[in-house]
N, C-alpha and C positions, 0 to 999 in steps of 0.2 A: 836906664832901665834895660835889662835884656829881655830876650823872648820868654824865658821861663817866668821871670818876675812878672811880665807883663799879663801873660795868661792868667797866672794864679792871682794877680791883683784884680782882674776883671771878675773872675769867679768869685772872689771873696767881697766884692762890691767896693773895692779900694780905688783910689784915683790911678788912672793909667795916663801915659803920654800920648798914645795913638792906638787905633784899633789893632788887635793881634791879627795874625795871618796864619792859617792852618789848613791849607790845601791838601786833600789826600793825593799822594804821588806813589804810585808803584812802577808801572811800566814807563812811565815818564822819567822816573828817577833812574831806573836801569839804563835807558838811554842816554840820559845825561852823563851817566858814569861810563858809558861805552861798553856794557856787559849784556849778554844774552839773558832773557828774563828767566830761562830756566835755572842758571847759576844764581841769580837774585833770590829766587824762591827757595833754593835748596842749601845756601850757605849764609849763615848770618854774617860772616866777615864781609862778604860781597854785599849784602843788604845794608849793613851799617855804613860802609864806605860810601855806597850810592846815596843813602839818606843824608849823610853829613855832606857830601858834595853839593847835593841839589839844594839843601837848606842854606849853605854858605853862598851858593851862587844867587839865589833868589831872596835871602835874607828872611827866611821862614822862622817862625817862633818856636818851631817844635820839630823833632824828628820822630819817626814811627816805625814799630816793627812790622806793620801790615804788609802782607804779600798775597794771600790767597786763602780761601776758606777751607782749604782740605787739609790742614795740619791735624787737627783733633781727629777727624774722621780717619785720616790715614793711620794714626796711632791706634786707633780701634780696630783696624783691619780692613778697612774698606778699599775697595780697588781704585786706585788713582792713575790716570792716564798722563803720561809726562810729555812735554814738548821742549824742543831746545830754546824757542825765543817767544813762547806764549805761556800763559798761566796754566798750571795743571788742572785737571778736570776730573771730577767724580764720574764713575760709570753708572749711571742711574739704571741702565738695564740689568745690571747685576749688583743691585744695592746691597749693602751689608745686612740690613734687615728687611729684605724681601720677605723673608720668614719672620713675622714679628715676634714669634715665641722665642727667638735667639735673645732678644733684649734681657730676658731673666737669666741668661748664662754669660752675658756679655760682661767682661771686666773692665772696669775704668782704667784707662792709660795713666801712668805715672808721669807728670810733665818732666820728670828729672831722669827719665829712664833711657835717655839717649836717642829718642825718636825725633820727629819733626816739632813737637811741642818743645822739646828741650832746645832745639836750635832757635826757636823764638825767644825762649828764656835767656839764651847766650847773647841774643841780639839786643835785648833789654840792657843786659849787662855792659856790653861793649859800647852801646849808645850812650849809656849813663857815663861811661868812662871818658868817651871822645867828645860828647856835646852836651853832657847833663848839667854842667856849670852854668852854661849860656842858654840852652834850649830845654824846652819841656820835653820829656821822654814819654812816648805813648806806647804802651803795650796793646794787645788786641785779643779779643775771644769772640766766638760766635754766639749770637743769640738762640733762644729756644726753638724758634721756628726755622731759622736758617740751618742750625745743626741737626735738628730732627729731619728736615729734608735732606740733608747730606747723607744721613744714615739710612733713611727710609725709602728715598726717592720722592721728589717733590710732587709729582702727580698722585702717587699713592698716598702721601700725607695728606693731600687736599681731600682725597675720599675719606680718609680715617676720621676727620673731623665729624663726619656724619655717620660712617659705618661703625666706628669703634671709639667713641670719644674718651672711654676710660683708658685705652691704650695711649691716646695721645697726652693725657696727663701723666701716665707713667713714664712715657719717653721723655717728656719735658723735664719732669722732676729728676730723671737719670742725668739728662743733659746738664742742667743747673749744677748738681753736684759736681760733675766734671769740670765745667767751666769755671767754677769758683776755685778749685784746685789750681787750675791754670793760671787764672788771675793772680792768685796768691803768690805763685813761683815767679811771675813776671814782676810783681810789686817788690817782693824780696830782691830781685835783681836789680831793681833801680827804676822802674816805671813809675812815674807820677800820676799817670791817668790811664784808664783802661777804656779802650773804645770797644763797644758792643756792636757788632754788625748783625742785623737781623733782617736782611733783605726780604726773604720770603714773607715776613709778616705784612708786606704791603700789598700781598695777593689776596688777603682775607678782609672781609668786611668788619664794621664796627662790633657787630654782635659776637663774631667768632674771636676777634681779637681781644675784646674784653673778657670773655669767657674762657679762652684757652692761653692767650700770649701774655696778655698784660700782667697776670699774677706771677708769671715766671720771669719776665723781664724785671719786674719789681724785686724779686729776690735776688736777681743779679746785681741790681744798682744797689740795693741795701747791703748786700754782702761785700761788694767792693768797697763801699764807704766805710763799713765796719773795719776793713783792713787798712784805712787811712789813705786811699786813693781817690782821685776824682773820676767821674765816668763821663763818657762822649757816646750818646745814643746815635746810631748811624743806620737808618732803614732807607735803602734805595728805594726809588719808584714813587707812586702816588700814594702818599699817606695823607691826603687831604682830608679823608672821612675819619682819620684816626687822631687828628691833632690834639682834641680835648684830652682823650685818654693818655696820650703819650706825654702831655704835660702834667700829668698826676704822678709819674714814675721818679721824679726827683733827680733826674739826670743832670749834671753840672752843664753840659752842653747838648743841645739837640741839633743834629744836623737835619737839614730838609733837602730833598732832591726838588729839581725845578718844577715839577707839577704842583707842588703845595706852596701856595702864595704865603710870603712871609708876613703879610699884613694880617692874614686869617690866623696864622700860627701865633702872632703876638696877642691878638685878641683871644684866642683859645686858651694860650698858656699863661697870660698875665705878664706884669711889667718886669718881674725879676728873672725869667727865664732867659738864659743865654741861648741865643739862636746862631747858626752857622750855616752860610750858604748864600744863594742857591741858584746861581746862573746856570743855565743850561751848559753842560760840560763840552758838548760837539758843536751845536749851532752857533753858541756865543763865544765859548773860550776857545775852541780849536779852529772854528771856521770864521771868526770875527777878525776885527782889527783892534789895535790897543784902545782906539777911541770909543768902539762900540762896548768892548770889555769894561771900561771905566764907566761908561754910561750905565751899563747893566748893573755893576756892583754898586754904584751910587744910588740906583733905584732899590736895591736890596737892603741896603744901609738905612734909607729913608724909611722903608717899611717896617724893618726891624726895631730902629731905635739904636741907642748906644749900648745896649747890653747884646753886642753883636761881634762876631768873629768872621773875618773875610775868608771865603772859600767858594768853591764851586758846588753845584749840587751833589756831585760824586767825584770820582776820581779824575784827576787832569789827564785827558787822553794822550796816548801816544800820538805824536806828531803835531802837538800843540807848538805854535810858534814860541820861542823864548820871549819875544817882545809882548806877547799876550799875557803871560805869566808875570813878566815884569810890570805890566799894568796893574795887576792886583797888588804888588808890592808898593807900587808907587801910590795907589789909592789909600792903602792901609796906613802907610807912613805919612800921608799928607793930612790926615784926620788929627787934630790937635784937640786935648781936652784942658 
């Protein structure tokens, strides 16, 4: 059973040989390939090479197009600050929608028009060509809260929930239409699964999440499923108060960051939800030992049960010892069904 078969079988409730392994690697992958992160984020060929090298070295079950959250916003016209060996950053002081009236004049970018979205579509196609026979290919889009924050500025968006809720709904609906177009382009290029990153959603409480974020995340999940692909929901941060609501979305995989206990997630989301995570990426994975990593991931597995995928709470950090990542691989491959 290869990695692609293993992940899809688990999602379909079919027998698997051992637990799948799907850690998020971005800066770690660039470092593994020996390339500056600025090149990784800007050139799909560099990204695909780094993903394939990292997946082969650690025997991951997938490869991913993930790099940074500034692709869609950049193509919308947002100001992006670039660094040679760090992820790009959005300039919140000069946010694209600092004047919210601009939303009604803002054209949605074409994912195939040659911008940064196109580069990710090209990454999906190249990963499919190079690794798709053996490993699952993951595309990536931003969720409504994350992309809304990228366009409006995260602090301003948090005030908008109270000051102008109608605008938030308008913004999120605009975002969802753009993201579904972006997802479709990646799926048509070869992505088996679309990751939805919505980190900013962890900053709102259950009331705001249910009223503003959940309906739009649901539209994303359902839309990707209608296109024939699977969905991985990734919300960094403390999602503990949101677990029950997140479990209603129908995402094939729910990633959990380390502040959200997996046993609580299992209870809140039910026995069929596939969970991924969620050891502390820094204190356990980067700063621990192979033995402590193994103990931590075993505890996660015990809490989640066998509808589970091995990974960290978020990205494998730059500087993580290779032997600690190899401990994840050994644990996943030692579980026999």
